[in-house]
C-alpha positions in Angstrom: -4.7 11.6 28.6 -7.1 8.9 27.5 -8.3 6.1 29.8 -6.9 2.6 29.1 -8.1 1.1 25.9 -7.6 -2.3 24.0 -4.9 -0.6 21.7 -3.2 0.3 24.9 -3.2 -3.1 26.4 -1.9 -4.5 23.0 0.9 -2.0 22.9 2.0 -2.9 26.3 1.7 -6.8 25.7 3.9 -6.1 22.5 6.5 -4.2 24.7 6.6 -7.0 27.3 6.8 -9.7 24.7 9.9 -7.9 23.1 11.8 -6.7 26.1 11.3 -10.0 28.1 13.5 -11.9 25.6 17.2 -11.0 25.6 18.9 -10.5 22.2 21.0 -13.5 21.6 24.2 -13.0 19.6 22.7 -14.6 16.5 19.4 -12.6 16.7 21.6 -9.4 17.2 23.7 -10.2 14.1 20.5 -10.6 12.0 19.3 -7.1 13.3 22.6 -5.4 12.8 23.6 -7.0 9.6 27.1 -8.0 8.6 29.9 -5.5 8.6 29.1 -1.9 7.0 26.2 -3.3 5.2 24.3 -3.2 8.5 25.0 0.6 8.8 24.2 1.5 5.2 20.4 1.6 5.4 18.5 2.0 2.3 15.6 4.3 1.9 12.3 2.8 1.3 10.4 3.3 -2.0 6.9 4.5 -2.4 5.4 2.5 0.4 2.7 5.1 1.1 1.2 7.6 -1.1 3.1 10.6 0.3 6.5 8.8 0.0 7.6 10.6 -3.0 11.0 12.2 -3.9 9.3 15.6 -3.6 7.8 15.1 -0.2 10.2 12.8 1.5 9.6 9.7 3.6 6.2 10.5 5.2 6.1 9.9 9.0 2.2 10.0 9.3 0.1 11.9 11.8 -1.0 11.4 15.5 0.6 8.6 17.5 1.8 6.7 14.4 3.6 9.8 13.3 5.4 10.2 16.6 6.3 6.5 16.7 7.8 6.7 13.2 9.7 9.8 14.3 11.2 7.8 17.4 11.9 5.0 14.9 13.7 7.3 12.6 16.0 8.5 15.5 16.6 5.0 16.6 17.6 4.1 13.1 20.2 6.7 13.2 21.6 5.8 16.5 21.6 2.0 15.8 23.5 2.6 12.5 26.0 4.7 14.2 26.9 2.2 17.1 26.8 -0.7 14.7 29.7 1.0 12.7 31.5 2.1 16.0 31.4 -1.6 17.1 32.5 -3.0 13.8 35.9 -1.2 14.0 36.6 0.6 17.5 38.6 3.8 17.4 42.2 3.6 18.0 43.2 3.2 21.7 39.8 2.0 22.8 40.1 0.3 26.2 38.1 -3.0 27.0 35.8 -1.2 29.3 35.1 1.4 26.7 34.3 -1.4 24.2 32.0 -3.1 26.5 30.0 0.0 27.1 29.7 0.8 23.4 28.7 -2.8 22.7 26.0 -2.5 25.3 24.6 0.9 24.0 24.8 -0.7 20.4 22.6 -3.7 21.5 20.2 -1.3 23.3 19.9 0.8 20.3 19.3 -1.9 17.8 16.6 -3.2 20.2 14.8 0.0 20.3 15.0 0.2 16.6 13.5 -3.4 16.0 10.9 -2.6 18.7 9.5 0.3 16.9 9.6 -1.5 13.6 7.5 -4.4 15.1 5.0 -2.1 16.8 4.5 0.0 13.8 4.0 -3.0 11.5 2.7 -1.9 8.0 2.7 1.6 9.2 6.6 1.8 9.7 8.8 3.9 7.5 11.4 2.3 5.5 15.1 2.2 6.2 16.7 5.6 6.3 20.2 6.2 4.4 22.6 7.8 6.8 25.6 10.0 6.3 28.6 9.6 8.6 31.1 11.1 6.5 31.9 13.8 9.0 32.8 11.3 11.5 36.2 9.7 12.0 35.5 6.4 13.4 39.2 5.8 14.1 39.3 8.9 16.5 38.2 8.6 20.0 37.3 12.4 20.3 35.2 12.2 17.1 33.4 9.0 18.0 32.7 9.9 21.6 31.7 13.5 20.7 29.2 12.3 18.1 27.8 9.6 20.7 27.3 12.5 23.2 25.5 14.6 20.5 23.3 11.8 19.5 22.4 10.7 23.0 21.8 14.2 24.2 19.6 14.8 21.3 17.7 11.5 21.7 16.7 12.3 25.3 15.6 15.8 24.4 13.5 14.3 21.5 11.7 12.0 23.9 11.3 14.6 26.3 9.8 17.0 23.8 7.4 14.4 22.0 6.2 12.6 25.1 3.2 15.0 25.6 2.2 14.6 21.9 1.2 11.0 22.4 -2.3 10.0 23.1 -2.2 6.4 23.8 -1.0 5.8 27.4 0.7 2.5 26.4 3.0 4.2 23.9 3.8 7.1 26.4 4.8 4.3 29.0 7.1 2.6 26.5 8.6 6.1 25.5 9.2 6.8 29.2 11.2 3.5 29.5 13.1 4.1 26.4 14.1 7.7 27.3 15.4 6.6 30.7 17.8 4.2 28.9 18.8 7.0 26.6 19.7 9.2 29.5 21.8 6.3 30.9 23.6 6.3 27.7 24.2 10.0 27.7 25.5 10.0 31.2 28.0 7.2 30.7 29.2 8.8 27.3 29.8 12.3 29.1 31.8 10.4 31.9 34.1 8.9 29.2 34.8 12.3 27.7 34.9 14.3 31.0 34.6 12.9 34.4 31.7 14.4 36.6 29.8 16.0 33.6 27.2 13.4 33.4 24.5 16.0 34.4 26.1 19.3 33.9 24.3 22.6 32.9 24.7 21.6 29.2 21.7 19.3 29.6 20.2 20.0 33.1 18.5 23.3 33.8 18.3 25.3 37.1 15.3 23.4 38.0 17.0 20.1 37.8 15.1 19.1 34.6 16.5 17.7 31.3 16.2 19.7 28.1 13.4 19.0 25.6 13.1 19.7 21.9 10.1 19.6 19.6 10.4 17.0 16.6 11.0 19.7 13.8 14.0 21.0 15.7 15.3 17.5 16.5 14.9 16.6 12.8 16.7 19.7 11.7 19.6 18.7 13.8 19.7 15.1 12.7 19.6 16.0 9.1 23.2 16.5 9.1 23.6 12.7 9.5 20.6 11.5 7.4 20.6 11.6 3.5 16.8 10.4 3.3 14.6 13.4 3.2 11.8 13.2 5.9 8.3 14.6 5.7 7.2 15.5 9.2 4.5 18.0 8.0 1.6 16.2 9.7 3.2 15.4 13.0 1.2 16.9 16.0 2.3 19.9 17.7 0.0 20.1 20.7 
């Protein structure tokens, strides 16, 4: 772990500036977009030299690569919850709607946070594929939400040690704690008292973790855009 640096201080200031301001409804609508158009993110063009049809959207290397990796996952989650909240599944209770709206707002905030921090280094919008999800069906929606949240938690757990900037690691720790709250409440909506069962918590009381390539392989079922993660750090 490196000692505190100027870049660390700047990253923490950006985090504080972003999260200290609440997302007002009009601001959120700008983030999420109107209707289904907010979900259908369009893949970016040749923004970087390696952004080609052959190699896919290039995440980068080092901390930038890991931040783009997290940004890609947050794009996927935000797109999913925006569509969920645009037209709730049949029989959704008001309590369920309130929970899913809160999660939507969190995921959109996470997405925009990474986009702002990365600036010119940010990858473009990813095109998602939700054809396997029945958004009118509670089981389909909550089952997918559970899969996304569990995957997100394991992704942050597996990538944290790859970050070299302490400021970025601090932010990642704060975000994964929110993702874990999401995972817990979604599990409770599906099956009471399952919020921390052995599907996600091991015998040592620790959450599961996955390395980036494994996570991206799982997420690829819902992402049309090809992603090039070849230069992500592994140690």
